[in-house]
Every structure is written in structure tokens, then in C-alpha cells.
N, C-alpha and C positions, 0 to 999 in steps of 0.2 A: 597268384592271379586273383583268387577270391578276395584276399585282403585289399588288393589294389582296387577291385570293383567296389568294395565297401567304402573305401576312402573317397573314390570318385563320386559315389552316391551321396555321401555326407557333404562333400564340397558343392555338389549340385543343389542340394536342398538349402544349404547355407547361402549359396549364391543367389538362389531364387528369393529367399527371404530378404536378403540385403537389397536386392533390386526393388523390393516393394517398400523400402524405407524412404520416406520423403525428408529431405534436409532443407531447413531454412535457417537463416541467421541474420545477425546485424552487428555492426560496429558503431559504437557511439561514445562520445566524449566531448571534450572542449578545452579551450584555453582561455585564460583571463588574467587581467591585472586587478588586484585587490588592494584596497587602501583603507585604513581606519584612521580615526582622529587621535589615536594614542600618541603621546609625546615621543618624538624621535623615531616614529615608525616609518619604515621604507615600504614602497610598493612591493607586493609579492606577485610573482608570475606563477600561476597555478595550472596544473594539468588536471582539469576537473570539469564535469558537465554541470553547469550552474543551474540550469532550468530544472533538472530532476535531482540534483544533489548526488550525482553518481561519479565514481572514479571512472576514468577512461577504460573501456572494456569491450570485449567481443563475446558473442554468444552463438552457439551452434546447437540447433534442436533437431533431433531425429525422431520421427513418428512412424509407427507401423500399425497397420490394422489388418486383421484377417479378411479374406475375400467376402465372407458372409457378414462382416460388420459386427460380430459378436465378441471380439477380443482384440486387444491392441496394447500398445505401450508407447512410452515417450521418454527420452533422455535429453536433458539440457546440460550442455557443457558451457562453462563461463571462464573466461580468462581475463586477468587484470594486467594492464601495463604498469609496471613499477615506475615510481618517480614521485614527485611532489603531488600527491593526490589532491589534497585540500589543505585548508589553513589549519585544521585541527587534527590531522592524522599524525599519530606518533611515529617516530622512526622505528620503534620496535614492531609496530603493526606492519609498516611497509616492508620490513625485512622478513617477517614471518608469514605473510599472506601467501597462499598457494598461487602460483601463476595460472594454473588451470585446475578447476574443480568441477565435480558433478553437483549441480545445484538441485536438480530434480531427476528422479528415476522412478517411474511409476508404471504399473500395469493395470489393466482393467478387463472385465468381461461382463457380458450381459446375459440375462436369463429371462425366461417367461416372455418371450417376444419383445425384449427390450424394456419391460416394465421395471426390472431390477438391474442396477448396475453396481458392481463392486470394484472399488479402487484400492490399491495397496502400494506401499513404498513411501518415497518422499514425494508427496503429491502437490501439484499446483493446478487446480481446476477452478477457473473463475466462477462458473456456474451462476445460479440466480440468488445466492444466499448472502448478498450484501444489502444492508438496509438502505443505502443510496442517498441519504440526506446529508446534512452537515456533518454528522458523525461518520457516516459511511463505514459502519462496523460489520465485520463478519465473524469475529471471535474464533478464527481458525477453521471455519466451516469450509473454506475453499482451498486450504493448503496446510502442509505440515507432514510430519512422520506419522504413519499409522495406517488405518483402514477406514474407508468411507463406504457406507451402504446407502445407495440412493434408490428410492422407490417412486415411480410415477404412475399411480393407480388410475389416473384420469387426465384428460387433456387440461393443461394449465396448472396442475398440482404436482409439486415435487416435495418429497419428505426425505430427510437425510439424517443418519446417525453417524457419529464420528468417534473413534477411539484412537487417541494419540498418546502413546507412552512418553511421559514427560522426560524421564531420565534416559531415554534412548539417545537423545541428542547429545547427552553428556558422556556417552559411551560407558555408562554403568548399567548393567543388565539385570540387576536384582530388583524385584518387586515392580516389574514393568507396568502391570495393570493396576496395582494398588496405588502407585504414585503416577496417575495418568490424568489426562484431560478427556472429559466426555462431553460431547455436544449433541444437541438435538435441534433440528430446525425444519421449518416448512416455508414454502413460497407458493402462493396461489395467485394466478392472474385471471382476472375477468376481462376478456378482450375489449380494448378501446374504453375501458372504464378505470380499473384499479389493479395494482399488484400489492399484495400484503406479504411481508416477510417477518417471521418470528424466529428468534434464536435463544437457546438456553445453553450456557457453558458451566460445567462443574470442573474445577481444577483441584485435584487432590495432591497431597504430598508437599514437600518444601516447607516453608515456614507457616503457611496458612492454607486452609481449605476454603475456597471462595466460590460463590455462585454469582453469575452475571446473567442478565437478561437484556434483550434488545428487541425492538419492534419498529418496522419501517413501513411507510405507505408511499407508493409511487402512483401518482395520479396521472392517468393516461387520457382522461376524457377531454382535456383542454389542448391536446396537441394540434388539433385543427385550427386553433386560435394562435398558434405560434409558440405556445409554452411546451417546448419539446421535453423539458424536465421540470417537474414540480413534485419534490419529494420531501417528506417529513419523517424524522425518526427520533426515537427515544431509547435511552439505555440506562440501566441501573447497575452499577458495579459494586461488588462485595455486599450482597444483600444481608449477610450475617454480621457485617461490621467486624470481621475477624482480624483486621489489621490492628496493630498495637494502639493506634490513636482512636479506634472505635468509631469509624465513620463509614458511610456509604457515599458514593458519588452519583449524582443524577445528571444526565446529559440530555439536552434537547437540541436537535439540529434541523436545519432547513437548507434546501438546495434548489435553485431554479435556473432555467435558461430560457431565454426568449430568442427565437430565430425568425428573422425576416429577410428572405433572400440570402445575401452574402453576409449579413450583419448578425452577430451573436452578442447578446448581453446576458451576463450571468452573475450569480452570487452564491456564496456558501457561507453559512452562519452556524455558530454553535454556542450554546450557553451551558455552563457547568456550575454545579453547586455541591459542596460537601455538607452532608447532614450528620452532625455529631450527636452522641448520647449525652444527655444532660445529667451526668452522674455526680458531678461535683459543683460546688458553688463558684469555682474559678471561672474567669471569663473564657470564651471560646478562643482558640489559638488564632494567630494572625492568618494562618492558612485557611480560615473559614471563608474568606472573601470570594465572591463569585468570579468566574473566569468567563469572559465574553469575547468571542473572536469572530471576525468576518473577513472575507476577501471578495471583491467584486472585479469583474473583468469585462473588457470590451474588445471585440475582435471583428475584423472585416477582411473578407477574402477577395483579393483582386487577382484573379487567375492563379498563378503560382506564387504570388507575393501576399503574405498575411501579416499585416501589422496588428499588434495586440498590446493592451495595457492592463496590468494586474495591480491592484492596490488593496491593502488590508489594514486591519487595526486589531489590536488585542489589549484587553484590560484585565489584569490579574497576573501578568507575567512580564518579566523583563526581556530585553532583546536576546534572541538566540545567537549562538556563535557560528552562524553560517552566512552565506551571501545570497541566498535565494529570496525572491520577492513575491512568490506566489503563495498558495495556501500552505505548502510545506515550510515556507520561510517565516510563517507567523509562529512565534513562541507560544505554546499552549500548555495547559495543565500545571501552571505554576501556583495558582490560588494564593497569591501574595498581595497584601494591601499596598496601594500606591504604586503599582507597577503597570507600565504601559509600553507598547512598542508599535512602530508603524513601518511596514515595508511597501515599496513601490517598485514595479518592474515594467518599463516599456521594452518592447522587443519587436523585431520583424523577422519573419521566417521566409526562406526561399525554398519552396517545395519542389521536389523532382519526381513527379508522378503520383505521389500519395502523401497523406498527412504525416506518415511515419518515415519519410525519406526527405531530409531537409538539411539546410544550413541556417542557423539562427544567430542573429546579432542582437545584443541587448545590453541593458544597464540595470543594475539593482542598487537600490538605496534603502538602507535600514537605519532607523534612529530609535534610541531608547528615550522615551518620554517620561520615565519614572520619576517619582519624587524621592530622591535619595538624601540622606543626611550627609554622606560623603560619596561623591560620584565615582563609579568604577573607571578604570583606565580607558575603556573603550565605550563610547556613547554613540558612535556612528560608523557604519560600514558602507563602502562603495565598491562597486565592481563593474568593469566593462568586460564583456565576454563574447566568445563565439562558440556556440554549441553545434554539434552535427550528429546526424544519424544516417547510416547507410544500410539498407536492407539487401539481402541476397538470398 
């Protein structure tokens, strides 16, 4: 009898905890017809979400928080629908991908009246630690395996330290903290004026030990004039020039959005340059060339119908092997002379209650404008698509 009471008590406690878990989820994906200008190429029918570059998938998130708000956790399950995911997914990957996997599993607790929050596990916390401009970098401050310690000593100020064992993700458990990534960052907001974000990342182990820094400025003072977003950021990658080619990369980015009623006009820009050591008399490599990228967009909300146009340009990189026409469809980080590409994506979304619950029809066009000695097989990509996202 006593054992039965213990079992019933355990079930009651577990049932009570389970009842406090909130579940949310979504299903998203798409279908499309893709065509290139390669000789003898046939149209491809793809099971693929073109706007976001995702395979068709569903997600289920369970979140739990203690009644006093000082502890909680979250688990995100993700499942992929097998099939022809996209034009460049290999058959091997399609056969070996897990149908359902745990993407994030994190726990957290707060101390000192909420001034300190500690996260642990496989973390995904958006938080305030993104630079927000054309680079939009966070250096892993918001997610990954490991532990985060967040301190909010005063209103508007967040300070975070991150320890992420690099080889934990490779399932090798030796020297977890010797070969680790360490981050430190801060975010300070002066209400209605400015937010400043600073990040330092130190990556140890592997081939190189590298130090990266980033700084972002989010100007809030002009929101009353319609500039809902006016962000500028800067990043310097590999300060020690530890890579074999002995260079550091300097990035400068800008992002802006102007909103007037139902009309939104925006742009995202990034300029990148590699700085090499002048240790020899040989000329700089061809990959010294700057990489300049931008995407602009125009969107108008007509009730639940939202037409939009994205168009971009990149100088320094050839056309990427996907069909997206927004920022993620611009090939970046190539640093190659005489390389250019242009994406365009008109679309119209039919929303069902929220911006993240929709059916979208669109077309993407990408063309390689590079100056080649011999042109590659594919110089143009076209796609007509239908994307969808359903929340529950």
C-alpha cells in the first residue's frame, strides 16, 4: 500500500508539472518549380521553403516555468519531411538525416531578484546581443552548447559571459574547456535614444585560436520620424591574423527601415575588406578584393494581403547555388575579383491572423554578372514557388 501511495504521489507531481508546460509549434515549407539556363536542364519540382531556404519541417516547443518565475526550461523538437529537399541536397544527407531531433534543450534559473540568470544546455535565447546592422552578428552570444551567465545590474544594461565547449558538438569529450569558445558582451539601452552592443569572441582549439570583436549602434531617437530601424555595426574577424593567409576581415554594416502607415521601405548593406600582412614583395592575392553587398525591399500591407519586392546586388562573389532572392540569397564572403551577382524576388503573402501564419506566392530570379574567362554551366536561376507557415 505504501509503495502504491508513493507511485501515486510521483505521478501526481509529474502530472502537475506536465500540466504547467505550454506547447507551441509550427509547420512550414513550400513547393516550387526551379529552372536554370544550363544546357539540356529540365525543370525541377522541389519540396523546399524558398523564402527562408528551409526544408519542409515541423517544430514543437515545450516551455515550463516555476510558479515564482525563478526557474524554467524549454525543449524544441524538429522533424523533417524526407524527399527532394532542395536543388543541392545530396542523396546521402537525405537518407541519413534524423526524422525527428532535439534542436534545443535548455534550463535556466534566476538569482538575486532576477539580476542574475544562468542558462545551460543547448541554448537558443535571442536576447539583446545582436549588433543589428548589415552584419547582424552575435558571435554565438544567443545560442549554442554550453552555459550563459547574464547579469542585469541596472535598468537597460545586460552583461553576458558564455562558455561553449567546441568539441562537445562533435561528441568528443576530452579537453572540453581548453578547446572552447568564450564570449563576453554587453548591451546598454538609453530609452528613446540609443542601444549599444559590444561582443568579444575567443575561439580556442582546432586549427587556429582566433579573436573576433563586434560593435553595434541602434539609433532609437528617429523612430518618431518613421525610421523604425536605423542600425550601424562593425566587426573585425581574426584580430591575430592566425589563418594561414595572414589576414583579418573588417566588416561594416548598415540597416534601415522607414515605416509610414502600411508602407515599409528598407535596406541592408554590408562592406567587407581583407587586410593582409605585407611580409613579401609578391602582389596581394586575388581574394583581397572588397566584398560589397546590399538588399533593398518594399512592402505594403493591404489587410491580410502583403505584396513585397526584394532586390539585391553583390560585388566580390559569384552567384550562390540556391534560389532565394532576399538577403540570404545574395552570395557574400567571396572576395574574388570581377565577381558580381544580382537577385530579385517579388512575392505576395496571404496572412491568416498574424505575420507568421501565411501562404506566400513568389518568384525568384538570380543572375551571375561576373566577368569570366570561361562561363560556368549555370549563369541564371529562376523559380516559381509557394511557401507556407502554419502556427499552432
